[in-house]
FIZADREN-748418 format. One record per residue (C-alpha): residue in three letters; x, y, z; residue number from 0. Coordinates in steps of 0.2 Angstrom, whole numbers. Layout:
residuo: ALA, u: X, v: Y, w: Z, num: NUM
...
This chain:
residuo: UNK, u: -1, v: 0, w: -1, num: 0
residuo: UNK, u: 14, v: 11, w: 4, num: 1
residuo: UNK, u: 23, v: 8, w: -11, num: 2
residuo: UNK, u: 9, v: 13, w: -22, num: 3
residuo: UNK, u: 7, v: 29, w: -12, num: 4
residuo: UNK, u: 25, v: 34, w: -13, num: 5
residuo: UNK, u: 23, v: 29, w: -33, num: 6
residuo: UNK, u: 8, v: 39, w: -35, num: 7
residuo: UNK, u: 16, v: 55, w: -27, num: 8
residuo: UNK, u: 31, v: 52, w: -38, num: 9
residuo: UNK, u: 19, v: 53, w: -52, num: 10
residuo: UNK, u: 10, v: 68, w: -47, num: 11
residuo: UNK, u: 28, v: 76, w: -43, num: 12
residuo: UNK, u: 36, v: 71, w: -62, num: 13
residuo: UNK, u: 19, v: 78, w: -71, num: 14
residuo: UNK, u: 18, v: 94, w: -61, num: 15
residuo: UNK, u: 36, v: 98, w: -65, num: 16
residuo: UNK, u: 33, v: 95, w: -84, num: 17
residuo: UNK, u: 17, v: 109, w: -81, num: 18
residuo: UNK, u: 23, v: 127, w: -84, num: 19
residuo: UNK, u: 12, v: 138, w: -73, num: 20
residuo: UNK, u: 23, v: 154, w: -75, num: 21
residuo: UNK, u: 8, v: 166, w: -83, num: 22
residuo: UNK, u: -2, v: 158, w: -68, num: 23
residuo: UNK, u: 11, v: 163, w: -55, num: 24
residuo: UNK, u: 11, v: 181, w: -62, num: 25
residuo: UNK, u: -7, v: 183, w: -60, num: 26
residuo: UNK, u: -7, v: 178, w: -43, num: 27
residuo: UNK, u: 8, v: 187, w: -38, num: 28
residuo: UNK, u: 0, v: 204, w: -46, num: 29
residuo: UNK, u: -15, v: 203, w: -32, num: 30
residuo: UNK, u: -13, v: 218, w: -24, num: 31
residuo: UNK, u: -15, v: 221, w: -4, num: 32
residuo: UNK, u: -32, v: 226, w: -6, num: 33
residuo: UNK, u: -38, v: 212, w: -17, num: 34
residuo: UNK, u: -44, v: 195, w: -9, num: 35
residuo: UNK, u: -27, v: 186, w: -10, num: 36
residuo: UNK, u: -28, v: 167, w: -6, num: 37
residuo: UNK, u: -12, v: 163, w: -11, num: 38
residuo: UNK, u: -4, v: 173, w: 3, num: 39
residuo: UNK, u: 13, v: 174, w: -6, num: 40
residuo: UNK, u: 13, v: 156, w: -12, num: 41
residuo: UNK, u: 16, v: 153, w: -31, num: 42
residuo: UNK, u: 2, v: 143, w: -40, num: 43
residuo: UNK, u: 12, v: 127, w: -40, num: 44
residuo: UNK, u: 14, v: 128, w: -20, num: 45
residuo: UNK, u: -3, v: 130, w: -20, num: 46
residuo: UNK, u: -8, v: 115, w: -30, num: 47
residuo: UNK, u: 6, v: 105, w: -20, num: 48
residuo: UNK, u: -5, v: 112, w: -4, num: 49
residuo: UNK, u: -22, v: 107, w: -12, num: 50
residuo: UNK, u: -17, v: 89, w: -16, num: 51
residuo: UNK, u: -9, v: 86, w: 2, num: 52
residuo: UNK, u: -26, v: 94, w: 11, num: 53
residuo: UNK, u: -16, v: 108, w: 18, num: 54
residuo: UNK, u: -28, v: 121, w: 11, num: 55
residuo: UNK, u: -41, v: 116, w: 23, num: 56
residuo: UNK, u: -30, v: 125, w: 37, num: 57
residuo: UNK, u: -31, v: 142, w: 27, num: 58
residuo: UNK, u: -51, v: 144, w: 30, num: 59
residuo: UNK, u: -47, v: 155, w: 45, num: 60
residuo: UNK, u: -35, v: 167, w: 36, num: 61
residuo: UNK, u: -49, v: 167, w: 21, num: 62
residuo: UNK, u: -62, v: 174, w: 34, num: 63
residuo: UNK, u: -48, v: 188, w: 38, num: 64
residuo: UNK, u: -45, v: 191, w: 19, num: 65
residuo: UNK, u: -64, v: 195, w: 17, num: 66
residuo: UNK, u: -65, v: 205, w: 32, num: 67
residuo: UNK, u: -48, v: 216, w: 26, num: 68
residuo: UNK, u: -56, v: 218, w: 8, num: 69
residuo: UNK, u: -73, v: 223, w: 15, num: 70
residuo: UNK, u: -65, v: 235, w: 25, num: 71
residuo: UNK, u: -54, v: 244, w: 12, num: 72
residuo: UNK, u: -70, v: 244, w: 1, num: 73
residuo: UNK, u: -80, v: 253, w: 14, num: 74
residuo: UNK, u: -67, v: 265, w: 17, num: 75
residuo: UNK, u: -65, v: 270, w: -1, num: 76
residuo: UNK, u: -85, v: 272, w: -3, num: 77
residuo: UNK, u: -88, v: 279, w: 12, num: 78
residuo: UNK, u: -81, v: 296, w: 8, num: 79
residuo: UNK, u: -89, v: 298, w: -10, num: 80
residuo: UNK, u: -106, v: 295, w: -2, num: 81
residuo: UNK, u: -103, v: 306, w: 12, num: 82
residuo: UNK, u: -98, v: 321, w: 0, num: 83
residuo: UNK, u: -114, v: 317, w: -11, num: 84
residuo: UNK, u: -126, v: 319, w: 3, num: 85
residuo: UNK, u: -117, v: 335, w: 10, num: 86
residuo: UNK, u: -118, v: 343, w: -6, num: 87
residuo: UNK, u: -135, v: 339, w: -8, num: 88
residuo: UNK, u: -139, v: 344, w: 9, num: 89
residuo: UNK, u: -132, v: 361, w: 5, num: 90
residuo: UNK, u: -142, v: 362, w: -10, num: 91
residuo: UNK, u: -158, v: 360, w: -2, num: 92
residuo: UNK, u: -154, v: 372, w: 11, num: 93
residuo: UNK, u: -149, v: 385, w: -2, num: 94
residuo: UNK, u: -164, v: 382, w: -12, num: 95
residuo: UNK, u: -175, v: 387, w: 2, num: 96
residuo: UNK, u: -167, v: 403, w: 6, num: 97
residuo: UNK, u: -168, v: 408, w: -10, num: 98
residuo: UNK, u: -185, v: 402, w: -14, num: 99
residuo: UNK, u: -194, v: 418, w: -9, num: 100
residuo: UNK, u: -184, v: 431, w: -16, num: 101
residuo: UNK, u: -175, v: 422, w: -30, num: 102
residuo: UNK, u: -188, v: 414, w: -40, num: 103
residuo: UNK, u: -186, v: 400, w: -51, num: 104
residuo: UNK, u: -170, v: 407, w: -60, num: 105
residuo: UNK, u: -159, v: 407, w: -44, num: 106
residuo: UNK, u: -166, v: 389, w: -41, num: 107
residuo: UNK, u: -161, v: 383, w: -56, num: 108
residuo: UNK, u: -143, v: 390, w: -55, num: 109
residuo: UNK, u: -142, v: 381, w: -38, num: 110
residuo: UNK, u: -148, v: 366, w: -44, num: 111
residuo: UNK, u: -136, v: 366, w: -58, num: 112
residuo: UNK, u: -120, v: 371, w: -49, num: 113
residuo: UNK, u: -123, v: 355, w: -36, num: 114
residuo: UNK, u: -130, v: 345, w: -49, num: 115
residuo: UNK, u: -114, v: 348, w: -58, num: 116
residuo: UNK, u: -104, v: 343, w: -42, num: 117
residuo: UNK, u: -112, v: 327, w: -38, num: 118
residuo: UNK, u: -111, v: 321, w: -58, num: 119
residuo: UNK, u: -91, v: 326, w: -56, num: 120
residuo: UNK, u: -90, v: 315, w: -39, num: 121
residuo: UNK, u: -100, v: 302, w: -45, num: 122
residuo: UNK, u: -92, v: 301, w: -63, num: 123
residuo: UNK, u: -74, v: 299, w: -53, num: 124
residuo: UNK, u: -80, v: 283, w: -45, num: 125
residuo: UNK, u: -88, v: 278, w: -63, num: 126
residuo: UNK, u: -70, v: 281, w: -69, num: 127
residuo: UNK, u: -61, v: 271, w: -56, num: 128
residuo: UNK, u: -76, v: 257, w: -55, num: 129
residuo: UNK, u: -75, v: 257, w: -75, num: 130
residuo: UNK, u: -56, v: 253, w: -76, num: 131
residuo: UNK, u: -58, v: 242, w: -62, num: 132
residuo: UNK, u: -72, v: 230, w: -72, num: 133
residuo: UNK, u: -61, v: 232, w: -88, num: 134
residuo: UNK, u: -45, v: 225, w: -77, num: 135
residuo: UNK, u: -55, v: 212, w: -71, num: 136
residuo: UNK, u: -62, v: 204, w: -86, num: 137
residuo: UNK, u: -44, v: 207, w: -95, num: 138
residuo: UNK, u: -38, v: 196, w: -78, num: 139
residuo: UNK, u: -52, v: 183, w: -82, num: 140
residuo: UNK, u: -48, v: 181, w: -100, num: 141
residuo: UNK, u: -30, v: 178, w: -96, num: 142
residuo: UNK, u: -33, v: 166, w: -84, num: 143
residuo: UNK, u: -46, v: 154, w: -95, num: 144
residuo: UNK, u: -33, v: 156, w: -110, num: 145
residuo: UNK, u: -19, v: 149, w: -99, num: 146
residuo: UNK, u: -29, v: 136, w: -88, num: 147
residuo: UNK, u: -41, v: 128, w: -100, num: 148
residuo: UNK, u: -28, v: 121, w: -111, num: 149
residuo: UNK, u: -19, v: 114, w: -96, num: 150
residuo: UNK, u: -37, v: 108, w: -91, num: 151
residuo: UNK, u: -41, v: 100, w: -107, num: 152
residuo: UNK, u: -24, v: 92, w: -110, num: 153
residuo: UNK, u: -23, v: 84, w: -93, num: 154
residuo: UNK, u: -42, v: 78, w: -97, num: 155
residuo: UNK, u: -36, v: 69, w: -114, num: 156
residuo: UNK, u: -21, v: 61, w: -105, num: 157
residuo: UNK, u: -34, v: 52, w: -95, num: 158
residuo: UNK, u: -45, v: 46, w: -111, num: 159
residuo: UNK, u: -57, v: 61, w: -111, num: 160
residuo: UNK, u: -56, v: 65, w: -130, num: 161
residuo: UNK, u: -75, v: 65, w: -131, num: 162
residuo: UNK, u: -76, v: 77, w: -116, num: 163
residuo: UNK, u: -62, v: 87, w: -123, num: 164
residuo: UNK, u: -70, v: 89, w: -140, num: 165
residuo: UNK, u: -85, v: 96, w: -131, num: 166
residuo: UNK, u: -77, v: 108, w: -121, num: 167
residuo: UNK, u: -64, v: 115, w: -134, num: 168
residuo: UNK, u: -77, v: 125, w: -143, num: 169
residuo: UNK, u: -88, v: 129, w: -126, num: 170
residuo: UNK, u: -71, v: 137, w: -120, num: 171
residuo: UNK, u: -66, v: 144, w: -136, num: 172
residuo: UNK, u: -85, v: 153, w: -135, num: 173
residuo: UNK, u: -82, v: 158, w: -118, num: 174
residuo: UNK, u: -63, v: 165, w: -118, num: 175
residuo: UNK, u: -68, v: 173, w: -137, num: 176
residuo: UNK, u: -85, v: 176, w: -140, num: 177
residuo: UNK, u: -92, v: 180, w: -123, num: 178
residuo: UNK, u: -81, v: 191, w: -116, num: 179
residuo: UNK, u: -78, v: 200, w: -132, num: 180
residuo: UNK, u: -96, v: 200, w: -129, num: 181
residuo: UNK, u: -95, v: 209, w: -113, num: 182
residuo: UNK, u: -80, v: 221, w: -116, num: 183
residuo: UNK, u: -89, v: 229, w: -133, num: 184
residuo: UNK, u: -107, v: 227, w: -130, num: 185
residuo: UNK, u: -113, v: 226, w: -112, num: 186
residuo: UNK, u: -98, v: 239, w: -108, num: 187
residuo: UNK, u: -103, v: 252, w: -121, num: 188
residuo: UNK, u: -123, v: 251, w: -115, num: 189
residuo: UNK, u: -117, v: 255, w: -98, num: 190
residuo: UNK, u: -107, v: 270, w: -103, num: 191
residuo: UNK, u: -124, v: 274, w: -114, num: 192
residuo: UNK, u: -136, v: 271, w: -100, num: 193
residuo: UNK, u: -125, v: 284, w: -89, num: 194
residuo: UNK, u: -124, v: 298, w: -102, num: 195
residuo: UNK, u: -143, v: 297, w: -103, num: 196
residuo: UNK, u: -142, v: 297, w: -85, num: 197
residuo: UNK, u: -133, v: 312, w: -83, num: 198
residuo: UNK, u: -143, v: 321, w: -98, num: 199
residuo: UNK, u: -160, v: 318, w: -92, num: 200
residuo: UNK, u: -158, v: 326, w: -76, num: 201
residuo: UNK, u: -151, v: 344, w: -81, num: 202
residuo: UNK, u: -167, v: 351, w: -82, num: 203
residuo: UNK, u: -185, v: 347, w: -79, num: 204
residuo: UNK, u: -191, v: 348, w: -97, num: 205
residuo: UNK, u: -178, v: 335, w: -103, num: 206
residuo: UNK, u: -183, v: 317, w: -100, num: 207
residuo: UNK, u: -175, v: 299, w: -107, num: 208
residuo: UNK, u: -183, v: 289, w: -94, num: 209
residuo: UNK, u: -188, v: 277, w: -109, num: 210
residuo: UNK, u: -172, v: 276, w: -116, num: 211
residuo: UNK, u: -162, v: 271, w: -99, num: 212
residuo: UNK, u: -177, v: 258, w: -98, num: 213
residuo: UNK, u: -174, v: 253, w: -118, num: 214
residuo: UNK, u: -155, v: 251, w: -115, num: 215
residuo: UNK, u: -157, v: 241, w: -97, num: 216
residuo: UNK, u: -171, v: 230, w: -106, num: 217
residuo: UNK, u: -158, v: 226, w: -121, num: 218
residuo: UNK, u: -145, v: 223, w: -109, num: 219
residuo: UNK, u: -155, v: 210, w: -99, num: 220
residuo: UNK, u: -160, v: 201, w: -113, num: 221
residuo: UNK, u: -142, v: 199, w: -120, num: 222
residuo: UNK, u: -136, v: 193, w: -103, num: 223
residuo: UNK, u: -150, v: 183, w: -101, num: 224
residuo: UNK, u: -148, v: 174, w: -119, num: 225
residuo: UNK, u: -129, v: 172, w: -117, num: 226
residuo: UNK, u: -132, v: 163, w: -101, num: 227
residuo: UNK, u: -145, v: 151, w: -105, num: 228
residuo: UNK, u: -137, v: 146, w: -122, num: 229
residuo: UNK, u: -120, v: 145, w: -116, num: 230
residuo: UNK, u: -125, v: 136, w: -99, num: 231
residuo: UNK, u: -137, v: 125, w: -106, num: 232
residuo: UNK, u: -124, v: 119, w: -121, num: 233
residuo: UNK, u: -110, v: 115, w: -108, num: 234
residuo: UNK, u: -121, v: 107, w: -95, num: 235
residuo: UNK, u: -129, v: 95, w: -109, num: 236
residuo: UNK, u: -115, v: 91, w: -119, num: 237
residuo: UNK, u: -103, v: 89, w: -104, num: 238
residuo: UNK, u: -114, v: 75, w: -94, num: 239
residuo: UNK, u: -116, v: 66, w: -111, num: 240
residuo: UNK, u: -97, v: 67, w: -116, num: 241
residuo: UNK, u: -92, v: 62, w: -97, num: 242
residuo: UNK, u: -103, v: 45, w: -99, num: 243
residuo: UNK, u: -97, v: 41, w: -116, num: 244
residuo: UNK, u: -78, v: 43, w: -111, num: 245
residuo: UNK, u: -83, v: 33, w: -94, num: 246
residuo: UNK, u: -86, v: 18, w: -104, num: 247
residuo: UNK, u: -73, v: 20, w: -116, num: 248
residuo: UNK, u: -60, v: 20, w: -102, num: 249
residuo: UNK, u: -68, v: 4, w: -94, num: 250
residuo: UNK, u: -69, v: -5, w: -109, num: 251
residuo: UNK, u: -50, v: -1, w: -113, num: 252
residuo: UNK, u: -44, v: -7, w: -96, num: 253
residuo: UNK, u: -55, v: -24, w: -96, num: 254
residuo: UNK, u: -47, v: -26, w: -114, num: 255
residuo: UNK, u: -30, v: -25, w: -107, num: 256
residuo: UNK, u: -33, v: -34, w: -91, num: 257
residuo: UNK, u: -41, v: -48, w: -100, num: 258
residuo: UNK, u: -33, v: -51, w: -116, num: 259
residuo: UNK, u: -15, v: -46, w: -112, num: 260
residuo: UNK, u: -7, v: -63, w: -107, num: 261
residuo: UNK, u: 1, v: -63, w: -88, num: 262
residuo: UNK, u: 4, v: -45, w: -87, num: 263
residuo: UNK, u: -14, v: -38, w: -92, num: 264
residuo: UNK, u: -18, v: -36, w: -72, num: 265
residuo: UNK, u: -1, v: -26, w: -69, num: 266
residuo: UNK, u: -3, v: -15, w: -83, num: 267
residuo: UNK, u: -20, v: -11, w: -80, num: 268
residuo: UNK, u: -15, v: -7, w: -61, num: 269
residuo: UNK, u: -2, v: 5, w: -69, num: 270
residuo: UNK, u: -14, v: 11, w: -79, num: 271
residuo: UNK, u: -26, v: 16, w: -64, num: 272
residuo: UNK, u: -10, v: 24, w: -55, num: 273
residuo: UNK, u: -7, v: 34, w: -72, num: 274
residuo: UNK, u: -24, v: 40, w: -72, num: 275
residuo: UNK, u: -26, v: 43, w: -55, num: 276
residuo: UNK, u: -11, v: 55, w: -53, num: 277
residuo: UNK, u: -18, v: 65, w: -69, num: 278
residuo: UNK, u: -35, v: 66, w: -60, num: 279
residuo: UNK, u: -30, v: 72, w: -45, num: 280
residuo: UNK, u: -16, v: 86, w: -53, num: 281
residuo: UNK, u: -32, v: 90, w: -65, num: 282
residuo: UNK, u: -43, v: 93, w: -51, num: 283
residuo: UNK, u: -31, v: 102, w: -40, num: 284
residuo: UNK, u: -26, v: 113, w: -54, num: 285
residuo: UNK, u: -44, v: 117, w: -57, num: 286
residuo: UNK, u: -47, v: 121, w: -38, num: 287
residuo: UNK, u: -31, v: 132, w: -38, num: 288
residuo: UNK, u: -40, v: 142, w: -53, num: 289
residuo: UNK, u: -55, v: 143, w: -43, num: 290
residuo: UNK, u: -44, v: 152, w: -30, num: 291
residuo: UNK, u: -38, v: 164, w: -43, num: 292
residuo: UNK, u: -55, v: 168, w: -49, num: 293
residuo: UNK, u: -62, v: 173, w: -32, num: 294
residuo: UNK, u: -45, v: 182, w: -29, num: 295
residuo: UNK, u: -47, v: 194, w: -45, num: 296
residuo: UNK, u: -67, v: 195, w: -43, num: 297
residuo: UNK, u: -73, v: 199, w: -25, num: 298
residuo: UNK, u: -64, v: 214, w: -24, num: 299
residuo: UNK, u: -73, v: 224, w: -39, num: 300
residuo: UNK, u: -89, v: 215, w: -35, num: 301
residuo: UNK, u: -88, v: 222, w: -16, num: 302
residuo: UNK, u: -84, v: 238, w: -22, num: 303
residuo: UNK, u: -98, v: 240, w: -35, num: 304
residuo: UNK, u: -109, v: 232, w: -22, num: 305
residuo: UNK, u: -105, v: 246, w: -9, num: 306
residuo: UNK, u: -107, v: 261, w: -22, num: 307
residuo: UNK, u: -124, v: 254, w: -26, num: 308
residuo: UNK, u: -131, v: 252, w: -8, num: 309
residuo: UNK, u: -121, v: 268, w: -5, num: 310
residuo: UNK, u: -130, v: 279, w: -17, num: 311
residuo: UNK, u: -146, v: 272, w: -15, num: 312
residuo: UNK, u: -146, v: 279, w: 3, num: 313
residuo: UNK, u: -138, v: 295, w: -4, num: 314
residuo: UNK, u: -154, v: 295, w: -17, num: 315
residuo: UNK, u: -165, v: 290, w: 0, num: 316
residuo: UNK, u: -158, v: 304, w: 9, num: 317
residuo: UNK, u: -158, v: 319, w: -4, num: 318
residuo: UNK, u: -174, v: 314, w: -11, num: 319
residuo: UNK, u: -185, v: 324, w: 3, num: 320
residuo: UNK, u: -171, v: 337, w: 5, num: 321
residuo: UNK, u: -164, v: 343, w: -11, num: 322
residuo: UNK, u: -170, v: 344, w: -30, num: 323
residuo: UNK, u: -180, v: 327, w: -36, num: 324
residuo: UNK, u: -167, v: 328, w: -49, num: 325
residuo: UNK, u: -152, v: 323, w: -41, num: 326
residuo: UNK, u: -161, v: 309, w: -32, num: 327
residuo: UNK, u: -168, v: 302, w: -50, num: 328
residuo: UNK, u: -148, v: 304, w: -56, num: 329
residuo: UNK, u: -143, v: 295, w: -41, num: 330
residuo: UNK, u: -155, v: 281, w: -44, num: 331
residuo: UNK, u: -151, v: 281, w: -64, num: 332
residuo: UNK, u: -133, v: 279, w: -59, num: 333
residuo: UNK, u: -137, v: 263, w: -49, num: 334
residuo: UNK, u: -145, v: 254, w: -63, num: 335
residuo: UNK, u: -130, v: 258, w: -73, num: 336
residuo: UNK, u: -118, v: 252, w: -60, num: 337
residuo: UNK, u: -130, v: 236, w: -58, num: 338
residuo: UNK, u: -125, v: 232, w: -76, num: 339
residuo: UNK, u: -106, v: 231, w: -71, num: 340
residuo: UNK, u: -110, v: 222, w: -56, num: 341
residuo: UNK, u: -121, v: 208, w: -69, num: 342
residuo: UNK, u: -105, v: 209, w: -81, num: 343
residuo: UNK, u: -91, v: 204, w: -67, num: 344
residuo: UNK, u: -104, v: 190, w: -59, num: 345
residuo: UNK, u: -110, v: 183, w: -75, num: 346
residuo: UNK, u: -92, v: 180, w: -83, num: 347
residuo: UNK, u: -85, v: 174, w: -66, num: 348
residuo: UNK, u: -102, v: 161, w: -64, num: 349
residuo: UNK, u: -99, v: 155, w: -82, num: 350
residuo: UNK, u: -80, v: 152, w: -77, num: 351
residuo: UNK, u: -83, v: 143, w: -62, num: 352
residuo: UNK, u: -96, v: 131, w: -70, num: 353
residuo: UNK, u: -84, v: 129, w: -84, num: 354
residuo: UNK, u: -71, v: 123, w: -73, num: 355
residuo: UNK, u: -83, v: 113, w: -61, num: 356
residuo: UNK, u: -89, v: 104, w: -75, num: 357
residuo: UNK, u: -73, v: 99, w: -81, num: 358
residuo: UNK, u: -67, v: 93, w: -64, num: 359
residuo: UNK, u: -81, v: 83, w: -62, num: 360
residuo: UNK, u: -82, v: 77, w: -80, num: 361
residuo: UNK, u: -65, v: 71, w: -81, num: 362
residuo: UNK, u: -66, v: 59, w: -64, num: 363
residuo: UNK, u: -68, v: 42, w: -74, num: 364
residuo: UNK, u: -57, v: 30, w: -65, num: 365
């Protein structure tokens, strides 16, 4: 028994040495202090070794500590923006109440324009920061997919999952090229268009673009919903079918070796099992380490956008009774636009997560 375990460990180490994880090490190393860094200074290969040995289970206290650090950092980043918006809105309401009797509508419009412009500048600063963060997150996820999926599919092919590889390969290409391009070049422009209409539509009480905002929001929801449905439906159904076919093929090959090779058939079959077991363990460990890297890249922008959405909703609720209604309406419209960015990141991460999860589950065909 101990000899088999030692031989399995040797096979795992030998196979790991043949795989180049340099690019994934760079992505893990580039996770900043404010990111959800589950690697804690480890490179990608070291993390795979900890997953294979079970040492990753001891990291859970560090995981919760890292989450709290990220939440605290996001809170401190967003809080000044929300406080400043609320303060300007309160000042706007106070100034308008002072000028309502003597200044007339002209003074009220000037006060609204000045305070509204100040709120827009602050919000656009947050928008620029979050937009850059979203683009960087999508680019990082695409880079991970381009690196990790070929490794996983190669390991799956090495254990006899040829049908699964033929199914997952076009799905992976669709995800890394089609879906990510759709998010970058269709959904992101829809976010910008919605934001522009939100700004312009609340400059004056006579300018209304609510229907345009509603149209672009609906268009974005339909595009996102159809993309998720088509991709995940195809991937799930085809992946289950392919895994069953590969399982039958591998078992038939093992039975043939064991039955028809004189004298040495049983030993060859056992050696075949050992090689497959090492490849399966490596494939699953690479997939889990990839999920670690995914969470590290995604969590901080998701929390920051969610905090901005909640903060702007609070600001809209506070400013509604004390300031011009157009400021509150603008903050509500921006919330809808931010929801697009949040859905893009979560949607891309979810499809990435499901694809890796299916690859991990499909290839276990011993």
